[in-house]
One Martini backbone bead per residue (centre of mass of N, CA, C, O) as a GRO file, in nm:
protein
   86
    1MET     BB    1   0.090   0.041   0.028
    2GLN     BB    2   0.073   0.361  -0.096
    3LEU     BB    3   0.146   0.703   0.068
    4THR     BB    4   0.231   0.874  -0.172
    5SER     BB    5   0.271   1.169  -0.378
    6ASN     BB    6   0.184   1.068  -0.692
    7GLY     BB    7   0.153   1.201  -1.013
    8PRO     BB    8  -0.016   1.412  -1.241
    9TYR     BB    9  -0.155   1.601  -0.989
   10TRP     BB   10   0.068   1.726  -0.808
   11SER     BB   11   0.118   2.018  -0.925
   12CYS     BB   12  -0.172   2.137  -0.840
   13CYS     BB   13  -0.110   2.093  -0.504
   14CYS     BB   14   0.220   2.209  -0.520
   15ARG     BB   15   0.272   2.513  -0.505
   16ARG     BB   16   0.510   2.752  -0.486
   17ALA     BB   17   0.571   2.981  -0.223
   18ARG     BB   18   0.717   3.263  -0.145
   19SER     BB   19   0.912   3.345   0.139
   20PRO     BB   20   1.053   3.595   0.334
   21ALA     BB   21   1.158   3.385   0.569
   22GLY     BB   22   1.196   3.143   0.383
   23PRO     BB   23   1.215   2.829   0.390
   24PRO     BB   24   1.050   2.567   0.462
   25ARG     BB   25   1.071   2.318   0.694
   26TRP     BB   26   0.828   2.178   0.551
   27ALA     BB   27   0.716   2.002   0.311
   28ARG     BB   28   0.423   1.981   0.150
   29ARG     BB   29   0.440   1.687   0.077
   30GLN     BB   30   0.457   1.583   0.365
   31LEU     BB   31   0.189   1.705   0.466
   32ILE     BB   32   0.007   1.563   0.260
   33ASP     BB   33   0.090   1.279   0.340
   34GLY     BB   34  -0.019   1.311   0.627
   35ASN     BB   35  -0.313   1.346   0.545
   36ARG     BB   36  -0.342   1.078   0.396
   37PHE     BB   37  -0.267   0.897   0.633
   38ARG     BB   38  -0.490   0.987   0.828
   39VAL     BB   39  -0.735   0.920   0.646
   40ARG     BB   40  -0.664   0.619   0.588
   41THR     BB   41  -0.629   0.524   0.906
   42GLY     BB   42  -0.780   0.707   1.145
   43ILE     BB   43  -0.606   0.863   1.317
   44PRO     BB   44  -0.504   1.071   1.528
   45TRP     BB   45  -0.343   1.362   1.495
   46ARG     BB   46  -0.120   1.308   1.725
   47ASP     BB   47  -0.031   1.025   1.553
   48VAL     BB   48   0.130   1.147   1.347
   49PRO     BB   49   0.404   1.104   1.198
   50GLU     BB   50   0.700   1.289   1.199
   51LYS     BB   51   0.776   1.254   0.889
   52TYR     BB   52   0.523   1.464   0.818
   53GLY     BB   53   0.526   1.628   1.065
   54PRO     BB   54   0.361   1.822   1.250
   55TRP     BB   55   0.037   1.787   1.330
   56GLY     BB   56  -0.040   2.091   1.319
   57ARG     BB   57   0.059   2.140   1.025
   58VAL     BB   58  -0.110   1.929   0.887
   59PHE     BB   59  -0.383   2.044   0.977
   60ASP     BB   60  -0.348   2.336   0.874
   61LEU     BB   61  -0.332   2.267   0.575
   62LEU     BB   62  -0.605   2.135   0.549
   63ARG     BB   63  -0.783   2.378   0.645
   64ARG     BB   64  -0.687   2.592   0.446
   65ARG     BB   65  -0.769   2.423   0.188
   66GLN     BB   66  -1.067   2.402   0.256
   67ARG     BB   67  -1.141   2.709   0.278
   68ASN     BB   68  -1.019   2.788  -0.029
   69GLY     BB   69  -1.088   2.524  -0.233
   70THR     BB   70  -0.857   2.330  -0.325
   71TRP     BB   71  -0.972   2.042  -0.297
   72GLN     BB   72  -1.207   2.079  -0.488
   73ARG     BB   73  -1.034   2.135  -0.741
   74ILE     BB   74  -0.865   1.874  -0.740
   75PHE     BB   75  -1.125   1.674  -0.766
   76THR     BB   76  -1.269   1.812  -1.028
   77GLN     BB   77  -1.068   1.849  -1.263
   78PRO     BB   78  -1.003   1.548  -1.339
   79GLN     BB   79  -1.308   1.480  -1.402
   80ALA     BB   80  -1.336   1.689  -1.649
   81ARG     BB   81  -1.121   1.528  -1.782
   82PRO     BB   82  -1.011   1.338  -2.017
   83MET     BB   83  -0.877   1.046  -2.082
   84ARG     BB   84  -0.567   0.917  -2.157
   85ARG     BB   85  -0.402   0.724  -2.374
   86THR     BB   86  -0.093   0.516  -2.357
   0.00000   0.00000   0.00000
């Protein structure tokens, strides 16, 4: 069972924003993987493994993206596009 964020839609959910304070301490990809791990396993937020970042940052990213509609766009855009045959 693979729990990492790979695939053709990764670029749409992990755009880099420059911060004047410097580079982020935790990569967004790690935090998103932490969200996916938590949702998939159903564990409490405080039990998210440290390799995904602090549980508070993982939760904060999820909530911010829920509130601004990012997750809705991520899940509806791929459904609107026809699949390509490879």
